[in-house]
Each structure stands twice: as C-alpha cells, then as structure tokens.
N, C-alpha and C positions, 0 to 999 in steps of 0.2 A: 379786511377779509372777504368783502364781497367780492373783491377781484379774485382773489386767489378762487372761491369756489365756482365764481363764474371759467375759471382757467383749469381748474380740476375739472370738472362737467366736459369741457371742451376733449379734453386729453382721455378720459374715458370714454365718450362717446368714441374716438378716433383712434384710441388702441385696443378697443376692443370689438372693430371693425370685424366681421359686418350684422353683429347682434343687433345694434338698432337699426336694422331693416326687416327685423323678423323676431319684434319683444312675444309676441302671442302666439308666435307659429313653431320656435325653435329656442334652447338653451344652450349652455355649456355645454358640450360633451362629458358623459360622466352618468352611471348609474347612480350615483350618490347623490345627486343632483335632481332625479328625479324624486327621490327619497325624499329631499327637502323641500320642495314644490310642493309634494303632498302633504308636510306637516305642516309648512305653512299654513296651507289652507285648514287642514284638520285644526290649527288652532282658532285662524279666525273662525272657524265654523264652531265648533266647542263653544269659544268665548260668549256665544251668543243664546245656543240651545241649551246646554250642560256644563258651566263654566266647574264645577266641580267636579267633574268627570273629564278633566283639561288631561290627565297624565294617562287614562283609560283608551287608547285611540282604539280605530276600529280593526287596526292589523294582528295578525299574530293572535285573533281570537283561538281559544278562551282565554290565552294569558291576561294577565290583568297588568293595567300600568305601563302598556306595551312603549308609551313614548319613551321611559326612561329608559331603554334599551340603547340609546345613542344621545347628543347633542339635545337640551331640547328645543331651542331654538323658537322659545316664549317673546322673549321681549322683541325679537326680529319680525316674528310674524304679526305683533300685535301693531308695528310702526306701518306695515306694510297692510295690515286690515282694511282699511280703508277702498284700496283698491280691488280687495279681492272682493268687496261687498258688491262692490260695481259692477266691476267687467264678470266676475268668477271665473279667473282665467287663473291657474297656478300656475303656467310656465311665465305668464306676464308677469304678478307677481314677484315670481323666482328673479324673473331681469333686474325688473326693478331697482329689486334690495341689492342686488350682485353691483348693478351700477351705480345706484348712491353710495353705496359702502364706499368707494373710489373716493366721492369728494367728503365724506362725513370724517374717515379715517385720515383725509388729507388736514382738514378744516380744525382735527384734536390735537393732530401733533404738531401743525402751525399755530395754535392757541399755547400750545404747552411753550416750543421751543421761543414764541415769542417773548414770552414770560420772562424767562431765563434769560434771552441774549437782547431783549430789545432790538432786535432786528428786522424789518419786516422782509427782507429777501432771505433772510437769514432759516426766518419763518416758513416761507413759500419753500425754500429748499427741501427744509428738514419733513414739510407736509408730502410734498412730489416724492421723495425719496423713500417714504415711508409706505403712502399708498399704491404706490406702481412696483415694490421693489420687486423684486423677480421672484422672491419667495412667493408672494402672493399668487404671481401668476400661475406660477409652478401648482398651485391647490387648485385653477379653475375648476375642478369636479367636484371641491371640496368647500361648496360656497357658504356651509354653515362658519367656516371659519374667517370667512370676512368681516364678519360684526364686531372690529376688533378696535372701533371706535372708542368704546365705554371707558377703554383703560386710560389713555391720553388723561382722558374730561377728567377720569378719579384722581389720577397725578395731581392735575392742575388744584383740581381742590383740595387735597389732602396739603398738598406744599402751601397752599395760601392758609389753611389753617393754623401750619404748624409755624410761619412764617409772622402770621400777624394775628392768630387769635380770630379769624374770621369764620363763625357759627356756620351760615349761608353757603360758606366754599366746604365747610365739612359734610352740611345736608347735602350739598353734590354730590361729594366722592359717594356717601354711601349708598344715593340713587345710583351713579354710574357702576360700580361697582356690584350692586346688586342686579342692575341691568345687564352687566357681562355676565353674573352667573346663568340667569335665565337665556341666555343666548349661547353658550356653548359652556360643559365642561373644561374643556383644552383651557377656553381663553378665563375661563373665572381662574386657573391654578394660574396662569401667565398674569394674571392682574395681582393675585395675592403674593406673588414674588415680589414684582415690582415696586408695590407700594411698601412692603415689607423693607425693600433694600431700599428705596428714597428715605423713608422715615429714618434707617442707620445712619446714611449719609448723612440728610441732616443734623442728627446727634452728634456725629463726629467733627463735624461744623464747630462746635460749641457755643453757637448764639443764647445770647442770654435768653431764656423760655424755651427753650426747642424742645428742651429734656420733657418738662412736665407737660405742656404741649403736645408732644411724642404720644406719650403715655395715653394723654387723654384721648386723643385721633383713636390710636390703637384700639382702648373700650370702646368708644363709642363704635365703631366700625365692623368689632367681633360682635358685641352684643344685639346692636341694631342689624347689623349683617346677616345675624343668624337667627332672629325673627323674621325677618324677610325674606330669609330662603330655608323656612321652615317646610312649605309644602314641596319645595323641590325636593330637597333632604329627605324628606319623610318616604315620596315615592323612589327615588334614588336606590332608599337605605331597604325601601319592603322588596325591591326586587332584587337586592344582592342577598335578602334572608329568605327569599322564597325560592330563587334558582342557584344561590353561590355565586351566582355573576364577577367575575373578576377578569383581570389581566394576569395569565403568569409571568412568571420571571421573564421562562423563553420567550415569550410574546413581545415582549420589552427590548429584548434583547434584536431579536429579530426586525425590529423597527427603530430601531436606533443607527444615529448616521456614524458613519465613519470619518474623522478627519480628512481623507479623499472627496467625501464627499460636499466638500463647502470647495470644489471647483466644478462640482458637475452641473449644467444645466440643463433646462426643459429642451427638448428636442424639435429645432425649428426655431430655436433662440436666433433673432437675429442680428447681430454682433458675434458672440460666440458658439452658436448651435455646431458649428464646422471644425472650432479648433477645442471642442474641451468634450467632444463627446465620447472620447476613451475615457471619462473618469467616470461613465454612468455605473451606479451600483446593481449587481445582479438582481440582488434580494429587496424586492419592493421598492422599485426604483422611484414612481411616483411620487413617494413620500421625502424624497433626499436630494431632490435639484435643489441646493445649496449656494452656489454663488452667488454674492451678494453684490457684483461687480468692480468695477476696478473705480470707477468716479467715487461713488462712495467714501470707497476706502482712503483716497488720497485726500478728500474735503476731510474725514476723521483724523488725519495725521497731519493736515492743517492747523484742525482745532489741537491737536495735543502737542504741536508746536507752539503755537500763536497765542490761543485763549485761553481763557481760564473760567471756572464758574461750572456750577453744576449740571449745567448742559451737555459738558465734555465730562466732567469727570463720572458724574451717573451714569451717561449715557455709555460710555465704553464698559464702565464695571458691567451694568446691563449688559450688553454683548456680549461680552467674555463669561459672566455668569451663566448664559441662556446658551452660549454656546459650546458650554461644558454640559448641560443639561441634556441638549439636543443629544449626547452620544450617550446614554443610557447609566446601566447598571453595571456594564463592563467594558472596555474597550475594545471595539470591532476593527478589524485590518482586513483589506481588501476581501470580503464576506468569512474571515474566520473570528471569532469568537474566543481574544487571548485571554481571557478569564482575568486579567489584570481589573481589581475592583475601580468604581469610580465614586463620586461623591452623590450619582443619583441613587446608587444602590441603597444608602444608607438612608435618602429622602424616603425610596420607595417601601423600605421597611417597616420606617416610625410613621410616616404621614398615609393612612389608610386611603383617602382619598383618589392617591396618585398612584393606587392599583387597579382603578378603575380606568387609567389611559393607559391604551396600547401603545403610542406610537411617542416615544420621548423625542423622535428628529422634531414633530413640529416646536419644540421649544427656541428653533432656528427663528419663527416668526417673531417670538418677542426679540430675538437679537436684533431683529430688523428694526425693531424701533428705537433700541438702544443706540446702534449704530446711525439709525437716520437722526436722533435726536444731537449726537456729536459731527456729525456732517452737516447740520444746520448750524453747528457752531463755529465752524470751520468757514463757511459760505459766510458767514456774516462779519469775518475777518478778508474777505477779498470782496473786489471792485463785484458791480450787480454784472457787467460782462463777463468777467471770467466764471464769476458763480453759475451765472445764466446756461454758460457753454460747458459748464461738468451737470450741472444738471439735466440738461440737455442729452447729452451724452451715456450719464445713469440712464435716462428712461430708454433709449436706444437700446442699451443694454440689457433690460429686462424681458420685452416684448417679443412674442411669436406673433408674426401677424402673418395671414390672418387669424382671428384667435377659433381654434376648432368648436363647431358647436352642431348638434343633429338637430333635428326635427320630434315633437313630442312624439310619443309611442302611441298616439291613439287617434287614428284615423276617423272618416270619416261614418262608415258600416260600424267599426268598433263605438264609435260614439253613442251611435245610435242603440245598440246592445244592451251597452253599459247603461242607457240611462233608463231602459226599460225594466232593471231591476230596482230601481227606486220604489217601485210601485209593489214589489213582495216583502213579504217576513222574513226575521230571523235572518242568520248568520247562513254563510256559502262560502264552498271551496272553486278553488278553478284548477284545476288539472289539464294536464299532469303537473305534479308536482318539479321544483327543482330539484335535482340528485346531487349536484354538482355547483362550487362556488359559483364555477362559469355560466351555469345556469341561473341559478339565482341573479345574479350581477343581470343576466338578460333579460329573462323570462318577469324574477317577482318584483322589479321594480317597475316594472311596466302594469304591471296589476294592481300594486301598486297607489300609482300615480294612478290609474283608470276609479279606483276606488271613490276618488273627489266625484264621480259621478252621481254616485247614489246613496254612499255613507254606511253604508249596512258594514256589520263584523262583517269579517273576512278572516278564515285559517291561514290565508299565504302571508306573505307578509318581508320585508325586507330593513333591517338595520345594522348597528357595529353590533348588536348581541343575536343570536337562534334561538328562541326559547326551545328547550325538549319538546313542546306540544309539536313544533311544527315538525321536527326530526322524528319523532313518534307518527304524525301521520304519512311521512314519504316511505319510512320502513314498511307502515300494516299497507300502504299503495303498493310498495312490490310485492311484498307477502300475496296480498289478500285478491283475490280476485273482484271484480266491480261491484257482482253482488254482494260477498261478503261485508265490503268496505261499507255499501250503502246501507245497511241492514245496523252497522257501528256505528254512524256519523248523528242520529237522531240526539245519542247520550250524548254529546257535544251542544244541541239544540241546532246543529247545522240544517238547515231546510232546503237548500239547493246546491246544484251543481253546476258550474260553467264548465263546458267542454268546449277545448279549442283543439277541433277536428284536425286541423293543420299539423299538429303536434304530436297527433296519437299515433302511433304503429296500425297496419290494417287489423290486427286480431286483436287490439284493444278497440276499435270502432265496435267491429261485431261484438264484441262481448257489452258494449252498453247499450246496442242497440239490445242485444237480449234481455237487457234490465227494464227496458222499457216494455217489451213485448210480457215477460214476468208479472208485470205490474206492482215495481218495486219503485218504482218513479216514472213519473210524466214528462212529456216532453211542452213547457212550457211558452219557449220560442228558439226561432234563429234566424240568426243575422249573418249573412256569410259562413263562415264557418267558426261559429260562435255559437253553441246550442246550449241551453239553459233548460235543464231539468230542477224538477221538483219532486222530495223525497213523497214517497206515500205512505213506505210503510214506517214503525215506530215500534219497533222489537224493542222490548226490553230486557236489558241482560244486568244477571247477576253480575256485579261489578267484583265483588273481592274473587281473588284466589290466593294459593296455598305458595310457598317457595320454603326452600332449602339453601339452608347455605353453605356454599361452597369455595372457602376459603383457599388460596394458594399455597400458604403454606401454613403452617399453626402464630398463632396469637400469642402475642408478646401481654404476659403477664401482668396489670396494671395499667395497661397503656391504653391510651383512645387512638383506635386505626381503622378502617376501612374496611369491608367484610364483604364480599361479592355475593351475591346470590341468584337462584335459578327459580323462576316458576316454573311449576308442573304440572299445570293443568290446559287447559284447552275447554272453549273458544276463545278468542281474542276479547278484551275488553276496555272500553275507553274509560277513565277513571270520570268521576263528576268533576269539572274544573275546579272549584272551591278546596277540594280533596288534595290535588297537585300541589307537591312542590317540598321543601323539607320542614318535617315535624319532629317537636319532641316526644321521646317514650320512654319505656323504660321494659327492659328484657329479663325476663327470669333464666337465670345459671342454673341449672341443676346439675349437683355433683355428680360423682357416682357413688355415694356414701347415702345420696337423699338429700344433702343439705341444700338448700335453695336462699340463693341472694338476688335481689332487684339491683340492678344498675342504669344508671340513665344511658340513655343512645339518642341517636338524631336519624333519624328514618328518610331517604329521601322518597315523596309516594312519584314515583315514575306515570305519564300521562296515559299509555300503553300498558294493559297484563296480559301477557302471555306466555306459552312455554318455548323454552327453548332459547329463549334471549335472557343472555344474563344483565343486568344491572346493577353497578354500584352504589347499593340505596340505605346499606348501613354505615352510620360511623358510630362505633362500639366503644365502650371504656370496658376491657375486660376484667376478671376478679384476678386479685392479688397473688393468688396462688396458683402454681402450674395445674395441670391435671386434664382429664375427660370431662368434657361438659354438654349436657341437653342445653342448647337456646331455645326460648319458647318468646313469643312476643303475638300479643293480641290485641285487638282494638284499635290497630292502625289501618290502613289502604289494604293490606295483607295479613295471613298468617303465617306465622315461621316456625316450624320445626325443623331442629337438626341437632346433629353432633359435631362438635369441633375440638380440636385441640389446642388447650392452651401452656406454650411453652414459658419457659423464663425469659425475664425482660432482659433486654439489650443490654450489652457490659457499657 
C-alpha cells in the first residue's frame, strides 16, 4: 500500500497543478472554499480556546450555533489542525486537506477492494478511480465533500466483523462512521446508506452467523454512533428548532440530477469537454457534471461478465441505488419536473435528516464509490498492462488541467486592517451588506475568511443557510439612514463598524461622514479604503411592539395554520438575541359572545420589529367552531390583538 500511496500523491500533485506552487496564497476557485478554509481555522481555534463553544462560531452574530448552518467539517479540521497551529494560514490548511484527500480516499478504497478481490493491481485501480473520479473534480469548489475516505474504512470494518466477528474491526467502523458524520452531513447520509446496503448484501449471502453478527453490528453502530454524534445532533437540532431551517421539496427538485446529467462533464474536461458540452444542465449545472467516464464503465462491465464476489455485486448495487437517489424526489427531464415520483421522495418524507440536504445530485458521489469498487474487480480480471491502460484512460477522462485556482481574498493592506480589529472588543459588522446571492458569494465569503485574522464575532456570514438575523440587517440597512442604523446596532452588542468605502456610493460615504461629525461613532483607523468606526451612542430602545393579525383569507376551524401579522408602530427595534426564533405560546380567542378559550400557538420572534413589514410569525390552531374572534397574545416578543374570521374546515 505504500507504493499505492506514493502513486496517489504524485497523481494528486500533477492533476491539480499548479496548486502545489501556491499552497499558501491560493486555493481552488469557489466562494464555498473560502468558507471551508474559515471553518477549518475556526474549529482549530475553538478546539484550544473554547471547545464547548465549537458550534457557536463567530459568523452571523448574534445567531447561535452558526457552524451548524452547513457541513460541520470538524473531523477534517482536527486532522489538519496541527498545520494551522504552526503556520496560521487557512488557505494552506485547506489545500493540504484537499491534496491529502486524494491520497486518503485512494488508499481507503484500495484497501476495501483488496479485501474483497485479493488483487493488488485491482485495488490500485479501485483507489485511483474513486479518488480521481470526474465527479470529485467537478466538486473542486466544495472541498467539504472531499473527506470521503471514512466511508470505505467503515465498510471494511463492518464487513470484517460480520464475516469473522472481529470486534476491533467493528470499533474501527464506529470510529470511521463517527468521523464521517463530523466531516459532512451529506457524506454521513452516504455512509449510512452504504453500510446498510452492505449488511443487507451479506445477509442475503446466507453465510453462517452473518445474520446474528449483522444485528449486533447494527445495534452497536446505531447506539454508540448516536452517543458519539449527540453533540453535533443537538447543534443541528437546535438550529432547526430555532429557525425552522430545512430544505424544501422544491429546493430538492431544483438540485436533483436529470438522467441526461450523467452525460454532462465539467467545462474544460481534457477528453470530453468539447464533445459533451451540450449536455450541461441549465439549472445549477455545478452540481450536475456527473459523467463517470467510459473506462470505469468498461472495467465494471468486465467485472459483471467475469468476476464474482461482493466487490462486484455490492459495488454495482451501490452505484445503481445511489444514481437513482441522485435523481431526487421526482423525475426531472430537460429542466422540467415531470411530477413522476421517485424512491427518494419516500425517503425525504420519512427520514428527517434528508430534509436538511439540498442537493440530491450529490448522491452521485456515492455511486462513484460503488462503480470504482466494481471497476477494481474488473481490473483484477485483466493483466496489469491492460488494467493500467484503462486506469490511465480514466484519469485522463476525469481532469481539467490546469485546475482553476484564485488568490486568497485578502491582500497586504487588508491584512493589516483586519489584524488591528483583534485589539477591539465586542461584535462588528462590515458594510455594505450583500443584497443579492451574487454579492453574498463575492463579498461575504471574503469577509468570513478575513475574520480569521481577528476572531471577533461578526454580523456578516456565508453558509448553506442564511439566518433571519442577517436578512433583517440587510433590510434595515436599506430602509434606515446610517445614523438610525448606528443607534440600533448596540441592541445586538455590535460595537464596531467596518466600512468598505470603495463599495459605497458617494451619498452613503457622505452620510457616514455625518455620523462621525454627530458624535455617534468615532474613527478608530483607516487603511486604504477600509475604515473602522467604534460606536459611541448606546441609546436604549424598548423592543416591545404591537402587532395586528392580517390573514389573507379566513382561517380554517380546528386546523394548524400560519397567520400573517403586521407591526403597527415605529421606530424599528432589534430584538434581544436570546429572544429571536421560534417559541411556544398560548393565544386567547375571544368570541363575539364573550367566551374565551386558550389554544396553543408557535410564535416566531423576528430579529427586527418595525412597522409596515409583514412577517409570517404565527402558527396557530384555530378554534373548532367558525365565527368572528379576537386574537390576543401577551408575554411574547410582541403584543398581538385584532379580529379574524374563522371559517368552516376544508373538506
């Protein structure tokens, strides 16, 4: 395996060229990678400064547990943390993780294939095809998905236990599955599905003792895995409970693969880029470059014809099942939802963790593992030269050379400005905020990355989920003058403002100069076009506001349903951070006859309360009898009073 590791290392350096020449000053192109670099640095930082606050990252302040807004990256970060402690360079740490993932994924898949085939060159082929698969190269802007080596290790461990009762192997599987879960929520789902399928395959083989050991393995993996993953599950569960964060069925359909996407390749693909360019999906194409290459398919076909064993059967079953899952809840054809339900829809409805995943097309990564294992079995049936030729062909089919890279988003002047922020206290916000998805991708990723130079809490952020705290600030910054905004920010304990003068229009720069003249904030420093202000005013606002229900139609008797409300008084107020989010409450329903009944409700307390802005902040159960009612709510983040009509229940 040492020779395999050296070969994978050389291939990783060559096929990602010229990244090796700029390990500390560039990274694979993609705003998500700046976020991943930040997350690796944050976890390494928090592990030694405040490990109990690991998930309460410094972005999207004052939202809590913001690390759980996307993949955790915890196990990946701890793996490369020593390099961060030595060099303090997030880009370097990201690149080392990226390059090492090719080697680790290759070795893990090779070990699994050799266990099942006994062939050294078949194992090398499986590792190379998995590690350097076209699907992995198509996700070079999602490096959080590269830590996939734990899944083959988990499969190896559980298979050895089921066949031979080796408890050390089962312990290895538990550790690997736990590390996979702490690396990525997507990869955790893939690992769970692959492990379940392997157990079913082994049970179907009817070997002596396999059924009993499979039940033992399932129990151990579920119980101990649940205990070890409890801190992460609590963080993600609290985020969902507080914000109602989940991925809608519509989002899943948008980011599902179409069957034709399995003919789509990354632009610039060395072999197929010109020939298959016409198959690119117009909707979220970056998730759907799924062509696996002809060489792996040829090797898998050889395995199907000549080979026997679990590497073939399990590999092809895994590839087929994962490919079907990548098609999502319903069949999409040429960009249109056909409304033909697929198996993933049932899984989405009955398995809540899947409701946190946005892109079913990523299940194709798991399909590539299955295809690689089958192809490795096929390579084992061929001579070394023929197998080597086909593996070389597969590598050429996979890559786009040179790898697209870009420089780190912070130059020397910006670095100096951000390092000065480390001496300040309290949270800060960088302005202007991003008002569009494109601006979030361009601006906020850079500001998140820059926060590694000071580690102060920032109201800015970039992640898979954007909390209402950020969107509320964007709305207020648009509605209010800079002076009015400065008066509000201390409610969230925001003490500093970083102005990017080159991104502000002339009238806003003048307005911010007036803020300094009025004594609301004082200038702390200015480096180039970055000006840092410290807020002086600490005006206290009463955050309680009154609201009136404004349902668009009569409520349905006896049903849980959302009710739109509208705040009726100014000035704007920011809600104290701990009050934001979903809460349970009780609403008094007063009928025309004077009868009062209290019914449960779920109240969303928004980050900002101000007149004229409607929020879907109530989820109520209406009275069982229709009629005219007055709704009254006290003791929540706002007072509610107003009349509504309750109609008969829908048939």
